[in-house]
C-alpha positions as CSV (number, residue, x, y, z in Angstrom):
1,X,6.5,-23.3,-2.4
2,X,2.9,-21.7,-1.9
3,X,3.4,-22.2,1.8
4,X,6.7,-20.3,1.8
5,X,5.2,-17.5,-0.3
6,X,2.3,-17.1,1.8
7,X,4.5,-16.7,5.0
8,X,6.7,-14.2,3.4
9,X,3.7,-12.1,2.1
10,X,1.7,-12.4,5.4
11,X,4.9,-11.6,7.5
12,X,5.9,-8.4,5.4
13,X,2.2,-7.4,5.6
14,X,1.9,-7.7,9.4
15,X,5.3,-6.0,10.0
16,X,4.3,-3.1,7.6
17,X,1.1,-2.5,9.1
18,X,2.8,-2.3,12.6
19,X,5.5,0.0,11.4
20,X,3.0,2.3,9.7
21,X,1.0,2.6,12.9
22,X,4.2,3.5,14.9
23,X,5.4,5.7,12.1
24,X,2.1,7.7,12.0
25,X,2.4,8.2,15.8
26,X,6.0,9.4,15.4
27,X,5.2,11.7,12.7
28,X,2.3,13.4,14.5
29,X,4.6,13.9,17.6
30,X,7.3,15.4,15.4
31,X,4.8,17.5,13.6
32,X,5.6,15.8,10.4
33,X,2.5,16.4,8.6
34,X,1.1,17.4,5.2
35,X,-0.7,20.6,5.2
36,X,-3.5,21.3,2.6
37,X,-2.1,22.9,-0.6
38,X,-3.4,24.3,-3.7
39,X,-1.5,21.4,-5.7
40,X,-3.1,18.7,-3.5
41,X,-6.8,17.7,-3.0
42,X,-6.5,16.6,0.6
43,X,-8.2,19.4,2.8
44,X,-7.0,18.3,6.1
45,X,-3.8,17.8,8.1
46,X,-2.5,14.2,7.4
47,X,0.6,12.5,9.0
48,X,3.5,12.3,6.5
49,X,5.7,9.4,7.7
50,X,4.6,6.5,5.7
51,X,8.1,6.2,4.1
52,X,9.6,5.4,7.5
53,X,7.5,2.4,7.9
54,X,8.1,1.2,4.3
55,X,11.8,1.5,4.5
56,X,12.0,0.0,8.0
57,X,10.1,-3.1,6.9
58,X,12.0,-3.6,3.7
59,X,15.2,-3.0,5.4
60,X,14.4,-5.5,8.1
61,X,13.3,-8.1,5.7
62,X,16.4,-7.9,3.6
63,X,18.8,-7.8,6.6
64,X,16.9,-10.8,8.1
65,X,17.1,-12.7,4.8
66,X,21.1,-12.1,4.8
67,X,21.2,-13.3,8.5
68,X,19.1,-16.3,7.5
69,X,21.4,-17.2,4.7
70,X,24.3,-17.3,7.1
71,X,22.6,-19.4,9.5
72,X,21.5,-21.8,6.7
73,X,24.9,-22.0,5.4
74,X,26.1,-23.4,8.7
75,X,23.1,-25.5,9.6
76,X,22.3,-28.5,7.4
77,X,18.8,-28.8,8.9
78,X,17.7,-25.4,7.8
79,X,19.5,-25.6,4.5
80,X,17.6,-28.7,3.6
81,X,14.3,-27.2,4.4
82,X,14.8,-24.3,2.4
83,X,16.3,-26.3,-0.6
84,X,12.8,-27.6,-1.2
85,X,11.8,-24.4,-2.8
86,X,15.0,-24.5,-4.9
87,X,17.0,-21.7,-2.9
88,X,20.7,-22.3,-2.5
89,X,21.9,-20.4,0.6
90,X,25.5,-20.2,-0.9
91,X,24.2,-18.5,-4.1
92,X,22.4,-15.9,-2.1
93,X,25.5,-15.4,0.1
94,X,27.5,-14.9,-3.2
95,X,25.1,-12.1,-4.1
96,X,24.9,-10.4,-0.7
97,X,27.0,-7.5,-1.8
98,X,24.5,-6.9,-4.3
99,X,21.7,-6.7,-1.8
100,X,23.9,-4.7,0.4
101,X,24.3,-2.2,-2.3
102,X,20.4,-2.1,-2.9
103,X,20.0,-1.6,0.7
104,X,22.5,1.4,0.7
105,X,20.8,2.8,-2.2
106,X,17.4,2.6,-0.6
107,X,19.0,4.1,2.5
108,X,20.2,7.2,0.5
109,X,16.9,7.7,-1.2
110,X,15.0,7.4,2.1
111,X,17.2,9.9,3.8
112,X,17.0,12.4,1.0
113,X,13.2,11.9,0.7
114,X,12.8,12.4,4.5
115,X,14.9,15.6,4.5
116,X,12.9,16.7,1.6
117,X,9.7,16.1,3.5
118,X,10.9,17.9,6.5
119,X,12.9,21.0,4.9
120,X,12.6,20.7,1.2
121,X,15.3,20.2,-1.3
122,X,15.8,21.6,-4.9
123,X,14.7,19.5,-7.9
124,X,18.0,19.4,-9.8
125,X,19.8,18.2,-6.6
126,X,17.2,15.6,-6.0
127,X,17.6,14.5,-9.7
128,X,21.5,14.2,-9.4
129,X,21.3,12.2,-6.3
130,X,18.7,9.8,-7.8
131,X,20.8,9.3,-10.8
132,X,23.9,8.6,-8.9
133,X,22.1,6.2,-6.8
134,X,20.7,4.5,-9.9
135,X,24.1,4.3,-11.5
136,X,25.6,2.8,-8.5
137,X,23.0,0.2,-8.3
138,X,23.0,-0.7,-12.1
139,X,26.8,-0.9,-12.2
140,X,27.7,-2.6,-8.8
141,X,24.6,-4.6,-8.1
142,X,23.9,-5.4,-11.8
143,X,20.5,-3.9,-11.8
144,X,20.9,-3.5,-15.4
145,X,19.4,-4.7,-18.8
146,X,21.8,-6.9,-20.6
147,X,19.6,-8.1,-23.7
148,X,21.6,-7.4,-26.9
149,X,24.3,-5.3,-25.3
150,X,27.2,-6.6,-23.5
151,X,29.0,-3.4,-22.6
152,X,28.8,-3.1,-18.7
153,X,29.2,0.8,-18.8
154,X,26.8,1.3,-21.5
155,X,24.0,-1.0,-20.0
156,X,24.5,0.6,-16.6
157,X,23.8,4.0,-18.0
158,X,20.8,2.9,-19.8
159,X,19.4,1.1,-16.8
160,X,20.3,4.2,-14.5
161,X,18.2,6.4,-16.8
162,X,15.3,3.8,-16.4
163,X,15.8,3.6,-12.7
164,X,15.8,7.5,-12.3
165,X,12.7,7.7,-14.7
166,X,10.7,5.2,-12.6
167,X,11.7,7.1,-9.3
168,X,10.1,10.1,-10.6
169,X,7.1,8.4,-12.2
170,X,6.1,7.1,-8.6
171,X,7.1,10.3,-7.1
172,X,4.6,12.0,-9.6
173,X,1.9,9.4,-8.9
174,X,2.0,10.0,-5.2
175,X,-0.7,12.9,-5.7
176,X,-3.7,11.3,-4.1
177,X,-4.7,8.8,-1.5
178,X,-3.7,5.3,-2.5
179,X,-2.7,6.0,-6.0
180,X,1.2,5.4,-5.9
181,X,0.8,2.3,-3.4
182,X,-2.0,0.5,-5.2
183,X,-0.3,0.9,-8.7
184,X,3.0,-0.2,-7.3
185,X,1.4,-3.3,-5.9
186,X,-0.3,-4.1,-9.4
187,X,2.8,-3.6,-11.4
188,X,4.9,-5.5,-8.9
189,X,2.4,-8.4,-9.0
190,X,2.7,-8.5,-12.8
191,X,6.5,-8.6,-12.6
192,X,6.1,-11.4,-9.9
193,X,4.3,-13.6,-12.3
194,X,7.4,-13.3,-14.7
195,X,9.7,-14.0,-12.0
196,X,8.0,-17.0,-11.0
197,X,7.6,-18.2,-14.7
198,X,11.3,-17.8,-15.1
199,X,12.2,-19.7,-11.9
200,X,13.7,-16.7,-10.1
201,X,13.4,-17.4,-6.4
202,X,15.2,-14.4,-4.8
203,X,13.6,-12.0,-7.1
204,X,10.2,-13.5,-6.5
205,X,10.9,-13.4,-2.8
206,X,11.8,-9.6,-3.1
207,X,8.6,-9.0,-4.9
208,X,6.6,-10.9,-2.3
209,X,8.1,-8.8,0.5
210,X,7.7,-5.5,-1.5
211,X,4.1,-6.3,-2.3
212,X,3.2,-7.3,1.4
213,X,4.9,-4.2,2.6
214,X,2.9,-2.0,0.4
215,X,-0.3,-3.9,1.2
216,X,0.3,-3.3,4.9
217,X,0.9,0.4,4.3
218,X,-2.3,0.7,1.9
219,X,-4.4,-0.3,5.0
220,X,-3.9,3.3,6.1
221,X,-3.2,4.9,2.8
222,X,-6.4,3.9,0.9
223,X,-9.0,6.7,0.7
224,X,-9.5,8.3,3.3
225,X,-5.9,8.0,4.1
226,X,-4.6,8.6,7.5
227,X,-1.0,8.7,6.7
228,X,0.9,9.8,3.5
229,X,4.4,8.1,2.5
230,X,6.1,11.3,1.3
231,X,9.1,11.5,-0.8
232,X,10.8,9.3,1.7
233,X,8.4,6.5,0.4
234,X,7.7,7.2,-3.2
235,X,11.5,7.4,-4.0
236,X,12.1,3.8,-2.5
237,X,8.8,2.5,-4.4
238,X,10.0,3.8,-7.7
239,X,13.4,2.4,-7.1
240,X,12.3,-0.9,-6.1
241,X,9.8,-1.3,-9.0
242,X,12.6,-0.4,-11.4
243,X,14.9,-3.1,-9.7
244,X,12.2,-5.8,-10.3
245,X,11.7,-4.8,-13.7
246,X,15.4,-4.9,-14.6
247,X,16.2,-8.0,-12.6
248,X,13.4,-10.1,-13.8
249,X,14.3,-12.3,-16.6
250,X,12.0,-12.2,-19.8
251,X,13.9,-13.0,-22.9
252,X,16.1,-15.9,-21.4
253,X,12.8,-17.7,-20.5
254,X,12.2,-18.1,-24.2
255,X,15.6,-18.1,-26.0
256,X,14.4,-20.2,-28.6
257,X,11.2,-18.3,-29.0
258,X,9.8,-14.9,-29.3
259,X,11.7,-11.7,-28.0
260,X,8.7,-9.7,-27.1
261,X,8.3,-10.6,-23.5
262,X,10.8,-7.9,-22.8
263,X,8.0,-5.5,-23.2
264,X,6.3,-6.8,-20.0
265,X,7.4,-3.8,-17.8
266,X,6.6,-1.2,-20.5
267,X,3.0,-2.7,-20.7
268,X,2.7,-3.1,-17.0
269,X,3.6,0.4,-16.4
270,X,1.9,1.9,-19.4
271,X,-0.6,3.9,-17.2
272,X,2.0,5.6,-14.8
273,X,4.4,6.3,-17.6
274,X,1.5,8.0,-19.6
275,X,0.6,10.1,-16.6
276,X,4.2,11.1,-16.1
277,X,4.7,12.0,-19.8
278,X,1.4,13.8,-20.2
279,X,1.9,16.0,-17.1
280,X,5.5,16.9,-18.0
281,X,4.4,17.9,-21.5
282,X,1.5,19.9,-20.2
283,X,3.7,21.7,-17.6
284,X,6.3,22.6,-20.3
285,X,3.8,23.8,-22.8
286,X,2.4,26.0,-20.3
287,X,5.9,27.6,-19.5
288,X,5.9,25.9,-16.1
289,X,8.7,24.0,-14.3
290,X,8.1,20.2,-14.9
291,X,8.9,19.7,-11.3
292,X,6.6,22.1,-9.7
293,X,3.4,20.4,-8.6
294,X,-0.2,21.0,-9.8
295,X,-3.6,19.4,-10.5
296,X,-3.2,18.1,-13.9
297,X,-2.6,14.5,-13.2
298,X,-5.0,11.7,-14.3
299,X,-6.2,11.3,-10.8
300,X,-6.9,15.0,-10.4
301,X,-9.0,15.0,-13.6
302,X,-10.9,12.0,-12.5
303,X,-11.9,13.9,-9.4
304,X,-13.0,16.9,-11.5
305,X,-15.4,14.7,-13.3
306,X,-17.2,13.9,-9.9
307,X,-15.4,10.8,-8.8
308,X,-14.9,10.4,-5.1
309,X,-11.4,9.7,-3.8
310,X,-12.0,5.8,-3.6
311,X,-13.6,5.8,-7.1
312,X,-10.7,7.7,-8.4
313,X,-8.2,5.3,-6.7
314,X,-10.1,2.2,-8.1
315,X,-10.3,3.6,-11.6
316,X,-6.5,3.9,-11.5
317,X,-6.1,0.5,-10.3
318,X,-8.6,-1.2,-13.0
319,X,-6.8,0.9,-15.8
320,X,-3.5,-0.3,-14.7
321,X,-4.7,-3.9,-14.6
322,X,-6.1,-3.7,-18.1
323,X,-2.7,-3.1,-19.5
324,X,-0.8,-5.2,-16.9
325,X,-3.0,-8.4,-17.6
326,X,-2.4,-8.0,-21.2
327,X,1.4,-8.1,-20.5
328,X,1.2,-11.5,-18.8
329,X,0.1,-13.1,-21.9
330,X,3.2,-12.0,-24.0
331,X,4.8,-15.4,-23.1
332,X,2.0,-17.4,-24.7
333,X,1.2,-15.6,-28.1
334,X,2.7,-15.3,-31.5
335,X,4.0,-11.8,-33.2
336,X,0.3,-11.3,-34.2
337,X,-0.9,-11.7,-30.7
338,X,1.8,-9.5,-29.2
339,X,0.8,-6.8,-31.7
340,X,-2.8,-7.0,-30.7
341,X,-1.9,-6.8,-27.0
342,X,0.4,-3.8,-27.7
343,X,-2.4,-2.2,-29.8
344,X,-4.8,-2.8,-27.1
345,X,-2.5,-1.0,-24.6
346,X,-2.4,2.1,-26.9
347,X,-6.2,2.0,-27.3
348,X,-6.8,2.1,-23.6
349,X,-4.4,5.0,-23.2
350,X,-6.2,6.7,-26.1
351,X,-9.4,6.4,-24.1
352,X,-7.8,7.8,-21.1
353,X,-6.5,10.8,-23.3
354,X,-9.9,11.4,-24.7
355,X,-11.4,11.4,-21.4
356,X,-8.9,13.8,-20.0
357,X,-9.3,16.0,-22.9
358,X,-13.1,16.6,-21.8
359,X,-12.1,17.3,-18.1
360,X,-13.3,20.5,-16.5
361,X,-10.9,23.5,-15.9
362,X,-8.2,23.4,-13.6
363,X,-9.0,24.7,-10.3
364,X,-6.4,26.6,-8.0
365,X,-2.9,27.2,-9.2
366,X,0.5,25.5,-9.0
367,X,2.5,25.1,-6.0
């Protein structure tokens, strides 16, 4: 099992790194670059094509998996080798239509994001497309929450809201070198632990491919970044984090035990969700559009306290780890332990809020 996991992770990492290099060259030739703006801290021109490499790697991995499943279904030798990790090619083939819908959803989000990077699109149009894609994935690919509610349409609508929320959460997080990428790696790793614990081979494999892809991109996106992902990348990242959070089994693993492991995604995503809610609240209270960029994110406030870009990124990672690691223990504690973990998460967010409240004044203006 560990050998196969290592191969999947290393392969996606290597392909992603290569695709990122090619994407950066492609972006520079097409003048697909990010210019310095008042709502961004970078003061230099940076290639803006990382989403191309991210999407290409993920699409290649998913298409390869479907092709391999077809080959294994026809070749007993291949099938017996893969069965050692508990993967049934026939089960995967039966779910190929779901993977096809996920791939189509990613393609739509990628295309819209790339067009937005090149030409710019209105926020309401983007939000409508995001929700439409989320609803399609939730209803037709079963990317939906099913706990306690058994109405397909109701759960699909609820899940579509969650998916759309996370798409925008990670789009908001993409405001500083390495921020969205590193946090997505940490959150996905926490979800991977839950997927492995519940014996979900396919979801674990998808998480490994996703993590490897992000690590390959982070090589070039960690401060000082030489390439940005743009909306073409951030929309896909938010979508896949949402997919992993919804398709990972939490409650079924402990049907005769506690229910609170279902809170794993909420705790793992506590810091990104806090940043999203706080920034939205600030903009609305100031009479600004919630979709207009500014420098009021947690990362921006850390910068104004004198941290370097790398220190800022590492602080974001550590804060996310503090809440995410607590989430991994929800399977092992009683109700009191779960309350303590939840309380600890709230206290961490309170510390962040206190720290932010003492932040120096906002430089510049909104975009």
